[in-house]
N, C-alpha and C positions, 0 to 999 in steps of 0.2 A: 507493500500499500503504499500512496503520497504521504511524508510525513506536513501533518498541519501546520500550515506557515504560522511561525511568530509573529503578531503584530507588532509592529513596528511603531512606537506614538508618534508623531509629528512633534518638527524639533519647533520649537515658540520663534521663527523668525518672521521680517518682515515681507521673505518671496511671498508670493500671489502662491492661493492655492491649487492654479492648474498650475503651476511649476515645483509643486513642494514631492517631498520622493513620495514613490508609489511602491507597491504589489509588483513587483518582475512579471508575476503569474496571473494578478485579478485585477485588472487597470480597466478600470471604468470606461464603457466606450468617450470618445470625443464629445464635444458640448459643438454645436453648429458653428457660436462664436468662435471655439477653437479651432476646427477645421477651417471657419473660412483666416484663421493666423495663421494658419500653419501652408493653407494653398502660396505654393510656387509655381514658377515656370515650364521647371524640374519635377517639377509632379503633374503639372497638367500635358506635359508633352510625354510625360511611360505613361497614363493613360490612357492618352486618345494611341498613343500603338495597342494598346492591350483591345479598342475594343477593335480597331480597324483588324491586328489579327484574329477579334474573335468574329469580327462582322462585318469585315470587307470595308475600301474605302468608302462607298459609295452610303454605308452608315456614321461616318463618322460627321455629325453638326456641334453647333456649339449649347444644342439645347440636350442632344445627349450625351453630348460631354462630361455638361455640367451636371445633370441626375447623376451622372454616375461615380459622382466628387460630391453629391450632396451639397453645392451649390446652387447661388442662382446663376443664369445666363451669364447677369453684368460684369459677375464676379470674376466669370473667365478672363473680362478686356483689362481688370488690370496688371495682365501676365501678358495677353496679347493682343496686338491692338484689332485682329480681321483673325477668319477661319484662314485665307491665304497666310498671312505669316506664322501660325499653327504649323501649318501645313510644308513651310518649308524649313519651319522647326523641327518638324518630323525626318523630314531628309539629310538635314544636314545634323543631325543627330545620330542617323542611322548611320551614314557614312562614315560619320567618326571612328562607329568598332572597323574600316578594314587597314588591314595593318598595310600602310604607306611605306615602311622601314624596308628595300630592297637592297642587295649586293649587286653592287653597280658592274662588278667585273663578273656576273653574268653576260649571258650573250643578250643580248635584246629582246629576241625569240623569246627566253627564260623567264626576262623579266615580265614580258607583254602577259605570258601563261600565267606566272604564277598570280601577280595583282588579277586578272578575272576572276582563279578564281575565287581570292581572297574576298573580292568586291558577291561573285554571284553565294560565296558561304551568309557571308553578312546578310545580302538578299532574302537568304531563303529563313538565317532566323528570324526574318520578319514579315509574317506571311502581310502580304498587301502592299509595301511600300513601294515593292517591282513598280504595280499599277501607277504609284502619283506617281515617283519617281517622272514616271512619262508626259506629265502634267505640269508639270515646276520646272524651272530653271533653275537650276544649282546650283551656282554663286555663294551659298555660303563659307563659310574659313577652312571648315572641314570638304568640301564639294571640292572649293579650288585646289583643296592639297587631293587628293583624288585627283583632279584632270594633270593635275601637273606630276604627275607619278607619274601616269599611262604616255604622257605626251613626250617626258623626258628621253626616254629609249629611244624611242622612233627619232627625234631628233637628233641623237648622238647616234642614230643608225644611219645619219648622213642620209635620211628622209627629205627632198624637197618643202620644203612650206606646204604649199598645195595638198600635196601628195599624204604629209603628217600628220595633218587637220583632217582629209577623207579616213588614215585610216586609226586615226582616233574612235573617229563615231563610230565604222566597222565594227570594233574591240564590244565600245560602251555600248551600242545596239543591240549588237546580240546576247553579252550576257546579260543586259536587264532586262530583255525582250524574252528570254529562257526563261524567265524569273514570273518577266508575267501571264508565261503559259501554265504557269503551275499552280498560277490564283483559283483558280476553278479545276479537281484535277477531274478529266474527262471521262466516261465512265469508262476506256477502253485502259486509261491507265489504271483505274479503281482494280478492273481485272485482272493487269497483268501484275496487281501486288498481293493478289494471293494467292498462296501456291495453290494450291488447290482448286480455283477457276483460272487459273495460267495452264495448268497441267488440262484440262477438257478442252482446252480453248484450242491450243495443241496436239491432242486426239481428234476434235473435229475438221482442222486443217485436211491432218494425214487423212481425214476420212472422207472427203472431196472427191471427185471423180478426176481421177487422171488424164482423162483426155482433154480437159477444160480446164483444168489447175493444175500441171505440174510444176511451175513457178512456184506455187503455194504450198505447194503441198514442201518439197523443199527446202521454202526458206521460213517459210510462217512463221517455226518453234523458233528461228533468230528474229525476226523483226518484232515479234509481239513478248517482250521482256522486257523486266522487272530491271530498268537499266537507264535511269534517268542519267543520273551521274556518270556516266559511262558514254552516254552521250553526249555530251554537254562537253566532257575533255576531249572529242573524237572532233564537236566540232569547231572548237575555239582552237585545235591541234592545225587545223586543214586550215584554216581563216588567216595563223602566223606563218604555216610552211606559202600560202595565195602572196601573202603580203611580204615576204621573205622574195618570195622568185619574183613579184614584181620590184622592190627593190633594189635590186641585180642589176632587173633588165633598164631600170629607170637610171639609177651610176652611170650602163652601158649607154644607152640613151643621149646621157646631159653631156658626156666627154663626144658622141661626134657632132655635138648642136642642136639637138631639139630642146625646148623650153620645157617640154613637160614629157613624164613618163606614162607608163600607161593608167594608173591609176586618174590622171587630172585627162585633161580637152585638152587637143592642139589648135 
């Protein structure tokens, strides 16, 4: 049994009752006044992230958020000026979690792959934020740090400015878009994630008429698999490989006088 806690008399000081020593285990709920006093911008953003993860970006309204925090909607505006500012704070706060400390002695292709995986993992841990990113213009301090980190290896690799800009958005759009598609798992994704259902699906492919679906019979079980992480890795690798080939071509063409490489317009 848990030992009964021995009550500790309150000290006779000028400390307000709200700040007085309380039991660790039997704290009374905060009063409305205490909630309003302890409401911070950080708490608003954290609760907004929880709401998005549970109900999606569309569910994020100032009224819904204030209800979850137990305050009137007007109380939120003392910490964020508008819903747009709240969304920008959410985006920048999430991107702050991306580790942009990279070993610049690595080939530029590896640096890009590492950063893309790190960004994707952070977005995966915050369901719904990838969709929000597509609607905002990420110019907060942490967003800029991430942009600098992705552009630096491209610039150092010798990409002309225009090609570096195109490559940057190819990488970022692919990574964010991959997680946007994961906001609501499709029926097919649900099927392949369940081992028993996936096995039944593969048996279904093998049972198809061979004269009509020979390729599905041969490849179906290799297509419908629970391999989302593997698919992202294959995609970013193919993208970076293509950029590397384009960069080599760009260098060669630039050396012969062409003003732009294959990623840009001539």
